[in-house]
N, C-alpha and C positions, 0 to 999 in steps of 0.2 A: 504493498498500498504505500502511497505516495507519500510522503509527510505534512503534504499542503492539506490533505485529502483526511490523514490524521488527524491534525492538528481541527479539522471543520468539524469531525468527529466529536473528540474532546467539547470541543467549547458548544454543540447541539447536545450532548451529554449535561455540561454543566448546568445548562439554560434550565432542562427540565427540572435536573435537580433540585434549583433554585425554587424555580417554580412550585414545585411540589414542597417545598419546606413553606413556601407563602402561604402556600392554600392551608396549609397543616396549622399555620400559626394563626392565619383569619378564624379558622374551626374553633381553636382554642378558646375554653370558657371562659367568658370574665369574670372577677370576683364580685358577687351580688351584695345590695344591703342586706343590714343587719338590722331587720325587725323587730327584733325581740328585745332591740336596747329602749332603754328609756333615761327620761332626764326631770330633775324636780323642777317643778312651776315656778319659782324664784328663789329669791334670798332676801333676810336679812339682819345681815351680818356686815354687807359692800358699806364703802363711804356713799355719801351723800353727794347727790350730785346738784352743782353750782346753781342757785337762784330758784331751786325746784326745793319741796317737802318732799323729795322722795328719796329712795336710794337705787343707785345701779343694780338694773335685773329685780326692784321691790315688789315681793309676790306680795305685796298689799295694794297694790297700786292698780287702779278701776281698770277694768278692759274697755274699747272700745266697744260703742254700739255698731252691731252689727247691718247692712243693708244692702239690698239688690241693685247695683253698679248699672242694671239700665242698658240700653243698645247702641250702638253707631248709627245717624245717620249714610244715606244714598239721596243722591240726585234725584234718585226716584220714591223716595219716603224717608221720613222722619223718623228718629230713633226712639227710645223708652226712655222717660226720664229717669233719673233713681231713685228708689221704693222712699226716700225722706225730701226732696224736693216740690215744694209748689208750683203746681202746673199752672200758669197764665194765660196759655194757648196752647190747646191742643189741635185747634184746626175744626172745632166747632162753632164755637159762640166767642162775643165778646162781652160773656157773665163775670167777668172776673175787669174790668177794665170801667171806665170811661171817659167823656171826652166834652168839651165845650166849643161848638164852631168858632169860627173866626171871625166871621158875619152873621149878624142875628137874624139878617132877615134870611138866610139858607134854611132858616125851622132847627128842627130834630137832626140834621142828618150825622151820620157816623162811617167810619172807615168799614169797606167790604168785606165780609168773608165768604170765602167762595174755593172750590177745588181742597180744601184743606189749608188753606194762608188767609192770609188780611192784609187787605192793604188800604195802602193813604189813600183817602179819596181829600182833594187838596182844597182846603179852606174850612175842613172837617174837625182842626185843630188834633193839639199833639192826642196818643192816647195814653193814661192815664192808668195805672194800676192801684183797685182798691187796698190792696196789701201797701202796710209800708216794711222797709227792712235797713237795716244797719250793715254789719258787717256782712259780707255772701259774695257764694259763689252763684252765675249769672252764664246761659246759656240762652245763645240767639243764634236764628237763622235766617240773612232777610237774602234779598234777590233786587237786584237793581234791574229798572225794564230793559227788555230783551234791541229792543231798537232805542238805540241812540236818539238822545234829545236834547238840547239845550248843549252848552260846552262846558268846563269848567265847575262850579260851584253851582251849576243847577243841573249835571248829570247825573241822575240817579242817588240827588244827596236827599239823608234823612237823619236821625243820631239816636244813640242809646245812651239815656237820660240817666245815669244810676243817681238817685237820692231826689232826681227832677233838677238837678244841677250842675251833674260832672260831666263832660258829653263825651264819648267814644263816637269819631265819626263814622256815618255808613255814605258813604259815596262811588260812583262808577269807577273804579281805579284803571277798564281795561282801554291802553291807550287815551286817556282823555288829563293833560298836563292840569296843573294845579297847582296852588303853594302846598309845600311839604305836610304844614301842621294843618293841613285842612284835607289832609289824605284819610280812605278805610282803614283805619288803624292808629287814628293818631287819636289823640286827647288833643281834641280841638283846638285848636288858636295856642297849644304850649309845646306839645312832644312831636312831631313824627314818626312814625311805627319805624322802629329797625330798620326793619324789609317789606318790600311789598310782597304777599305771597295772594295777591287776589287773583279769582277768579273772572273768566271771561263774562262780558256782561249775560246777564237772563239766566245765568247759576248759580244755584245755591251755595253763600258763602254763611260760614257758621266761625260764631263767635261765642270763645270761652273766658269768661272773665273772673277773677278774683280779687275783690273789694273791701279795702278796709276805710272803713268810716271815717270821718273826721270828729275831732273832741272838741269841743268848746267848753267853757265857764264861763256864764253868762254872756256878758259881748266879747269874747277872747278867747283866741284859736289857740288850745295847748294841745293840740295833737294833730298835725294836716292827713289827708284822704292820702291811701297811695293806693296804685293797682297794676295789677297784672294781667296784659292781655297776649289772649294766641287767636288768632286769624287763621282757620282753616287749618289749626292746629301746628301754626307757627307761632313761635314767641316774636310779639311784635310789642310788647310793653312789658318792659322786667322789671318788680316790684316799684314802681316810677310812682314820684310823690307830684300830686297833685298842684296845681300853683293857686287856682280857684275854682270858681263856679264860673260854667261856660258862658262868653260873651264872643263879642265880633268885634275887631278891631281895636281892641283895648287890652291893658296887662288884666288876665281876670285877679282880682280879691275874692276874700271869705266874706260871707254874709251867714251870719248863724243861722242854725236853725234844728230841727226837732234830729235825735238822736236815730231815728228812722225817719223815714221819707218815701214816697211811691215812686216806682218805678216810671218812667216816660217815654215814648216813640215819637219821635219830632215829624210834624207835620210841616214839612217845607214845599208841599203842594208840586212834590213830585211822585207818580205813582207805583211807589217802593213797597216790595209785598215782603211778608212776616212768614214767618213758622214755627214751632218746637220752639215755645218761651219758656226756659222755667227758671228754677231762684231755689237754691239752699243756703240759707240762713245760716251763718256758721256759729257753733259755740267754742268756747275757748277747749284746750287737753283736760282732760278728764272728769267730761262731764257723763252722766248718767244717758 
């Protein structure tokens, strides 16, 4: 047998042996978890946590409430709210809201409800929740009109007014130039969004907002409001301090108000749509 042929046979034999070894290694049984092990439920001899009345892994610390988390929304249908949420709009009616028309001669008009959403009716006035909230988590879905109408601040304009004072802007960001602190995702007139993750006009946009209410002592502000905002799952406001209540072409300032106030949706005379609106009032840690 020629040397080259001998070498080729040897290489093929080695490769076959290596392949067999690898197959056997893959079939080797992997370690399994020992499900018989147990652990203690906590400790009563660990150090105290700073600024807390609890020890590390404290056995006496209350367990958090268990809730059902709800489901995600899609463009075709809204998701389900968490089990502890206050549902303000489920696509059926406006029983949780009031409004005051901007023009008295229009009579008792209100926003239009159809096909699972509510739509701004120009001059019907802001939609205001009957229930009031302080620190809270908000979920609000909205859509600018599919057919562009107007430019800049007249294209798909509305607003989420937390405590009826602090506006997270609603606007058509789809190829619609405007001032940065007036885009969707902005704290209107104060902070632009970190990025622009808005979808195309006509598609459902989704706000998830964590809000810390301001604190007043009489006429004095002792703690400003803070807000964290996700637009379509993307962080656009990161625990940002709010300068003051919503205003236009002015530096915002605070005005004392109650510890809880309604949520408002702005009538900017543009037929923006909303759906799947719910709020989770936030309590502190270690609450039953």
